[in-house]
NUMIFI-720045 format. One line per field, with one value per residue (C-alpha): y, z, x; residue number from 0. Coordinates in steps of 0.02 Angstrom, whole numbers, plus 32768, in hexadecimal, padded with zeros to 4 digits. Example, Ala and Ser with C-alpha at 12.3 -4.5 7.8 and 13.67 -1.06 7.14 Angstrom:
BEGIN
Y	7F1F / 7FCB
Z	8186 / 8165
X	8267 / 82AC
n	0 / 1
This chain:
BEGIN
Y	7E12 / 7D88 / 7DA8 / 7D57 / 7D5B / 7D10 / 7D34 / 7CDD / 7CCD / 7D2A / 7DE0 / 7DB4 / 7D36 / 7DB4 / 7E38 / 7DB8 / 7D75 / 7E22 / 7E34 / 7D88 / 7DBA / 7E53 / 7DED / 7D68 / 7DEC / 7E4E / 7DBB / 7D2C / 7D7C / 7D51 / 7DD6 / 7E50 / 7E24 / 7E6D / 7E1E / 7E39 / 7E0A / 7E2E / 7E03 / 7DA4 / 7DE4 / 7E97 / 7ED9 / 7F7B / 7F90 / 801B / 805E / 803E / 80DD / 80F1 / 8101 / 8094 / 810C / 819A / 813B / 80AD / 8094 / 8003 / 7FDE / 7FC6 / 7F58 / 7EEA / 7EDD / 7EA9 / 7E38 / 7EA3 / 7E87 / 7F21 / 7EFA / 7F58 / 7F4C / 7F65 / 7FF5 / 80A9 / 8107 / 811C / 80AC / 805F / 7FDF / 7F50 / 7EBF / 7E84 / 7F08 / 7F4B / 7F0A / 7F0C / 7F14 / 7EF5 / 7F17 / 7EDC / 7F44 / 7F4E / 7FF6 / 7FD4 / 7FAC / 8049 / 80E9 / 814A / 80DE / 8133 / 81C2 / 8193 / 822A / 8200 / 8148 / 816A / 81D2 / 814B / 80B9 / 8110 / 8153 / 809F / 807B / 810E / 80CD / 8021 / 806E / 80D6 / 8039 / 7FEE / 807F / 80E3 / 8195 / 81B9 / 823F / 8240 / 82A6 / 82B8 / 8262 / 81BA / 81BD / 81A1 / 81FE / 820D / 82BF / 82E9 / 830B / 82E8 / 8244 / 81C6 / 8111 / 80DA / 80EA / 80B5 / 8094 / 804F / 7FEC / 8005 / 7F77 / 7F71 / 7F4F / 7F44 / 7FA0 / 7F5E / 7FCC / 7FB4 / 7FF8 / 7FE9 / 8003 / 8019 / 7FD1 / 7F84 / 7FA7 / 7FD2 / 8085 / 8094 / 8021 / 80AC / 8118 / 8086 / 8050 / 80E7 / 818F / 8228 / 8222 / 82A6 / 82D0 / 82EA / 831C / 83CB / 8391 / 8332 / 83D8 / 8381 / 8320 / 828B / 81DE / 81CB / 826B / 8247 / 8194 / 8140 / 80A1 / 809C / 8036 / 7FC5 / 7F26 / 7ECD / 7E4A / 7ECE / 7F3B / 7EAA / 7E84 / 7F3B / 7F56 / 7EB6 / 7EEF / 7F9A / 7F4A / 7ECE
Z	82CB / 8265 / 8237 / 819A / 815C / 80B2 / 800A / 7F64 / 7ED9 / 7E58 / 7E68 / 7E25 / 7EB0 / 7F36 / 7EF5 / 7EDD / 7F8E / 7FDB / 7F7A / 7FB5 / 806A / 8053 / 7FFA / 8081 / 810A / 80B0 / 8077 / 80EC / 8191 / 817E / 81FA / 8202 / 81BD / 81BC / 8134 / 810D / 8063 / 7FEE / 7F37 / 7F02 / 7E52 / 7E11 / 7DCF / 7DAF / 7DFE / 7DD2 / 7E3F / 7E0E / 7DA6 / 7D65 / 7CAB / 7C6D / 7BDF / 7C5B / 7CE6 / 7C9F / 7C27 / 7BDF / 7B53 / 7BD0 / 7C3E / 7BAB / 7B6D / 7C19 / 7C46 / 7CD7 / 7CF5 / 7CF8 / 7D67 / 7DB0 / 7E66 / 7EA4 / 7F19 / 7EE7 / 7EF4 / 7E76 / 7E0C / 7E61 / 7E45 / 7EC1 / 7EE0 / 7F5D / 7FE2 / 7FDC / 806C / 805A / 80EB / 80C3 / 813D / 8135 / 81B5 / 81ED / 81D4 / 8268 / 82D8 / 82AB / 829D / 8251 / 81B5 / 8185 / 8137 / 80BC / 80F1 / 81AA / 8187 / 813F / 81D7 / 824C / 81F8 / 81D7 / 8288 / 82C2 / 8239 / 826F / 8321 / 82E9 / 8281 / 8315 / 8381 / 82F9 / 82F5 / 8262 / 8274 / 81F8 / 81D7 / 817C / 80DD / 8090 / 8042 / 806C / 8072 / 80F7 / 80EA / 813D / 8184 / 8154 / 809A / 8091 / 8037 / 8021 / 8054 / 8069 / 7FF6 / 8024 / 7FCE / 7FF7 / 7FB0 / 8011 / 801D / 8067 / 811C / 8112 / 80BF / 8072 / 8096 / 8031 / 8076 / 8040 / 8099 / 8036 / 809C / 8020 / 7F75 / 7ED7 / 7EC4 / 7E13 / 7DDA / 7DF5 / 7D77 / 7CFF / 7CFA / 7D30 / 7CE2 / 7D4F / 7D8C / 7D43 / 7DF2 / 7E84 / 7F3B / 7F62 / 7FD4 / 7F44 / 7EEF / 7E45 / 7E78 / 7E09 / 7E51 / 7E84 / 7EED / 7F36 / 7F77 / 7FF2 / 8055 / 8112 / 8181 / 81CA / 8232 / 81D5 / 825A / 82E1 / 8277 / 8253 / 830B / 8337 / 82B3 / 82E4 / 8399 / 836A / 831B / 83A8
X	7E51 / 7EA0 / 7F57 / 7F9F / 8052 / 8032 / 8082 / 8062 / 80E3 / 807A / 8042 / 7F95 / 7F7B / 7FAA / 7F31 / 7EA6 / 7EBA / 7EA3 / 7E00 / 7DC9 / 7DE7 / 7D77 / 7CF2 / 7CF4 / 7CE0 / 7C59 / 7BEF / 7C16 / 7C47 / 7CFE / 7D32 / 7DC2 / 7E6E / 7F1D / 7F87 / 803F / 8084 / 8114 / 8123 / 81C1 / 81A2 / 81AA / 8105 / 80A7 / 7FFC / 7F81 / 7EF7 / 7E44 / 7E32 / 7EE4 / 7F0E / 7F9C / 7FC5 / 7FE0 / 8037 / 809F / 8131 / 80CE / 8149 / 81D7 / 816A / 8138 / 81EB / 822A / 8198 / 815A / 80A0 / 8030 / 7F9B / 7F07 / 7ECE / 7E1D / 7E4C / 7E6B / 7F0F / 7F9A / 8008 / 80A0 / 8129 / 8137 / 81AC / 822F / 824D / 819A / 8131 / 8074 / 7FFB / 7F45 / 7EB9 / 7E05 / 7DA7 / 7CF3 / 7C9D / 7C2D / 7CC1 / 7D22 / 7CB7 / 7D48 / 7D3C / 7C98 / 7CFB / 7D84 / 7DEB / 7DDE / 7DFC / 7EA9 / 7ED7 / 7E93 / 7EEB / 7F8F / 7F9A / 7FA5 / 8023 / 808F / 808C / 80C4 / 814F / 818A / 818E / 81FC / 8276 / 8230 / 81EF / 8163 / 80E1 / 803B / 8023 / 7F76 / 7F23 / 7F70 / 802F / 80B2 / 8156 / 81FF / 81F7 / 82A9 / 829C / 81E1 / 8201 / 8175 / 818C / 80D7 / 8041 / 7F91 / 7EEC / 7E3F / 7DB0 / 7D0F / 7C91 / 7BE4 / 7C16 / 7CD4 / 7D62 / 7E03 / 7E99 / 7F39 / 7FDC / 8091 / 8137 / 81D8 / 8266 / 82E0 / 8298 / 82F8 / 82BA / 82FE / 8272 / 81F4 / 8251 / 8263 / 81AD / 8146 / 8125 / 810F / 805A / 7FE5 / 7FA7 / 801E / 8009 / 8044 / 80D0 / 8121 / 8149 / 8153 / 81ED / 821E / 820A / 82C0 / 82B8 / 820C / 820D / 8281 / 829D / 8297 / 830A / 8287 / 828C / 8200 / 81DB / 81D1 / 815E / 80E9 / 80DB / 80BF / 8038 / 7FDE / 7FE3 / 7F9D / 7F04 / 7EE9
n	0 / 1 / 2 / 3 / 4 / 5 / 6 / 7 / 8 / 9 / 10 / 11 / 12 / 13 / 14 / 15 / 16 / 17 / 18 / 19 / 20 / 21 / 22 / 23 / 24 / 25 / 26 / 27 / 28 / 29 / 30 / 31 / 32 / 33 / 34 / 35 / 36 / 37 / 38 / 39 / 40 / 41 / 42 / 43 / 44 / 45 / 46 / 47 / 48 / 49 / 50 / 51 / 52 / 53 / 54 / 55 / 56 / 57 / 58 / 59 / 60 / 61 / 62 / 63 / 64 / 65 / 66 / 67 / 68 / 69 / 70 / 71 / 72 / 73 / 74 / 75 / 76 / 77 / 78 / 79 / 80 / 81 / 82 / 83 / 84 / 85 / 86 / 87 / 88 / 89 / 90 / 91 / 92 / 93 / 94 / 95 / 96 / 97 / 98 / 99 / 100 / 101 / 102 / 103 / 104 / 105 / 106 / 107 / 108 / 109 / 110 / 111 / 112 / 113 / 114 / 115 / 116 / 117 / 118 / 119 / 120 / 121 / 122 / 123 / 124 / 125 / 126 / 127 / 128 / 129 / 130 / 131 / 132 / 133 / 134 / 135 / 136 / 137 / 138 / 139 / 140 / 141 / 142 / 143 / 144 / 145 / 146 / 147 / 148 / 149 / 150 / 151 / 152 / 153 / 154 / 155 / 156 / 157 / 158 / 159 / 160 / 161 / 162 / 163 / 164 / 165 / 166 / 167 / 168 / 169 / 170 / 171 / 172 / 173 / 174 / 175 / 176 / 177 / 178 / 179 / 180 / 181 / 182 / 183 / 184 / 185 / 186 / 187 / 188 / 189 / 190 / 191 / 192 / 193 / 194 / 195 / 196 / 197 / 198 / 199 / 200 / 201 / 202 / 203 / 204 / 205 / 206 / 207 / 208 / 209
């Protein structure tokens, strides 16, 4: 598996590059990739089927010059920027039988992620459908989503480790659909940062996929 630690200055470039990695693998045999990236600029990104009117304080975003973008994978609407690490995986369906089922694929991928987090000093647990939480308080620090190609999938994951959590309240409405474990908590009571050695985590996750 090829490992990339590559961030672009613009959010659009970062999202586009992930899609290019999937396209290259699916159409040109580009192979499997693990990419780490982090946006230096704050932005809002919606999942493929999300509705801006329901999810985003669009007037505030426009007033403050915060881009509202859409990614090719599913999942919900989130705010990203400094302190939010992204890990993107391009994986072969043939090479990983558990990827055949989207439900099993999240368990399979996030089990490896949990192991890498533990090796980096962070205890985490999986919550369906695709979240990672700190067990104490059931607070979410990682959201995940997928785009499924012909022969490969693109998995998007985030890790909050030093993010300004108040930005979620500022730019996002409460989502119309919530997982049961959230218990309708507002953003500020639902998400959290983890104390993570980023370099150590990157090495551990790369090792898990090798």
